[in-house]
N, C-alpha and C positions, 0 to 999 in steps of 0.2 A: 723824860725828854723825847724818847723815841715815839711815844704816842702823840705828842704835840706835833712832831715833824710829819708823821703819817697823816694827821688831820689837816695840816697845812698843805701837804701835797695833794690830798683829795680835794681840797677847796679850790686849788689852782689848776687841777688837772683838766685837760680839754674834755668837753662833752663828747660822748661817743657819737660817731657819725650816723649810727642807726641802732635801733633796738628791735628785737623780734617780740611780737605780741600776738595775742589771740585776736582774730578778726571779730568785729562787732557789726551790728546792722548798719551803723553809720558809715561803714567802710565800703558798702556795696557799690555806690556810684563811682567812687575813686578806683576801686578794684576793676570794675568793668571797663572804665576808660583806659586804665593802664594796660589791660589785656588786649583791647582793641589796638592801641598804639604799638604794643610789642609784637603781636601775632597777626594783626590784620583782622578784618571783619569775617574773612573766610574761616576763621578758627572754629566756628560753630558747625562746620561740615565734617570735622575729623571724626574718626571712629571712636576715639575716647570721649568726645562730646556726646555721642549717641548714648553712651553708658551713663553719663552724668545728667543728661537732660531729665528734668522733672524730679530730681533727687536733691537731698541736702547732704553736705559733707559729713563724714564720719564724726562722731562726737569728739569735740576738742581738737580736731585736726584741720582747722582752717586758720592759717597763720598769715600775718603780714609783717613786713619790715616798715618801720616808721623813721623818718628823719627827725632831727631834734625839735622841729616845730610840730611833730605829730602827723605829718602827711604820709600817706601810703606810698611807698617807693618800691615795694616788692610784695609778691603774694605767692602762696602755695596752698593747695588743698588736697586732701586725701578722701577717697570715697569707698564705701563698703561695696565689695563685689564678691561673686563666687567665681573662683578661678578653676572652672571645669569641675571634674569629679576625680576622686581617688580610684585606685585599683579596686577598692571595696565598694565602689559606686556611691560614695557619699560626697556631697557638695563640699568644696574646699573654700572656707572663708578667707578673704584676703583684702587688701586695700589697693586702690588704683590712685597713683599720684598724678596730679596735674590740674590745671596747668601751673607751671613755675615760670614766673616772669619778674623782671626787674626793670624799672624805669631807665631808659637809655642814658639819661643824665647822671645816673648813679652806677653805671656798669663799671666793672673792674675794681670794686671796693670790697668784694667778698660777700656781698649780700645774698646772692643766689646760693653759695655754699653754706652760709649760715642758716638760711631757710631750710635747705636740705637736711643739714645735721639736726636742726631743731625738730623737723617733721619726723625723721626716722627715730630720734630719741623719744619723742612723745608717743609715737606708734608702739614702740617697744614697751614703754612704761605702761601703756594701756592694754598690754597683753595680746597684741595682734601678731600673727604668725609670719606674714609675708607682705611685701609691697611690690606692685607691678607698675610699669610705666612704659610709655612709648617716647623715646628720645635719643639723643646723640650718645652712642655707646662710649666714645672717648671722654665725654664730660662725666657721665654717670658711673663709669667703672670705679672712679676714685671713692665713691660712696658705697661700693660693694655690689652694684647692679650688673648682672651679666645675662646673656641670652640663653645660656644652657638650660635654665629652669623653665623657660617658656616654650621650648621646642615643640611641645605637643598641645599648646594652647593657641586659640585663635581669637581675634578681636572681631566684633561685628563690622562688616564693611571692609574696605581696603586698608591695609597697614603694611609697613615695611618690616619684614621678619627680623632683619638684623638690628632694628631699633626697638624691638619688643623685649624688654628687660625685666628682671626680677631680683629682689633681695630677700633672702629668707631671714627673718628675725628669730625664728625658731628653727634650728637645724632639722632638715628633712621635711619641712612643712609642705613643700610642693613636690615631694617625691611621688612620681607616678601621675602627677596632675595632667589631665587631658580634657579637651573640649573647649567650649565657648566661654569667654568671660562675659558675665551678665551682672547687671546691677542688682544689689540686694539691700541697699540702704533705705532709710526713711524717705518717703515721697514728700514733695512739697505739698503743703495743705492748700486746698482751694480757697479762694476768697469767699467770704460769707454769702455774697450775692449769687455767686455761681452755684453754691451748695443749695440755696433755696430754689433756684430755677431748675435744678436737676430733678 
């Protein structure tokens, strides 16, 4: 009888307001439009964007939130970077998170927090050591991001020091990290016509 009741409850349970999913090529236009609405067209001038330009997100770390109809209502991506060098002069592999955005019609439903938790969990599962971001400390501290691990790191171009945060997924990963954050991920491939002309 209990199994029957559980099945009946599942049948009549309300559909979830959103689901977190991996981004697909079909999501590109919707994602870009969402980012333009949420962050404005000047978003491409930010220091973080300079690092992301011409690169693809880290493997398996481009996520979207979808409404019950399958529309993209939130997005987050993580990018491979080198977070300066260690005391031993070796490059420190890390991830740069961003942008994180939620459609304004769906704000306040926990979508941004769900995207953050899913992104951090997936990054940890894939063996990454640390995640960096530039954002509001009051918002991101609840996910474990703080400025103390980035005090000797710099972003290309202007950035707000108090908004430059990090989360170590592996304890001590950013110990002694110093220097410039630079892109290290895969580059976007050139269209075939451009390759032939080159």
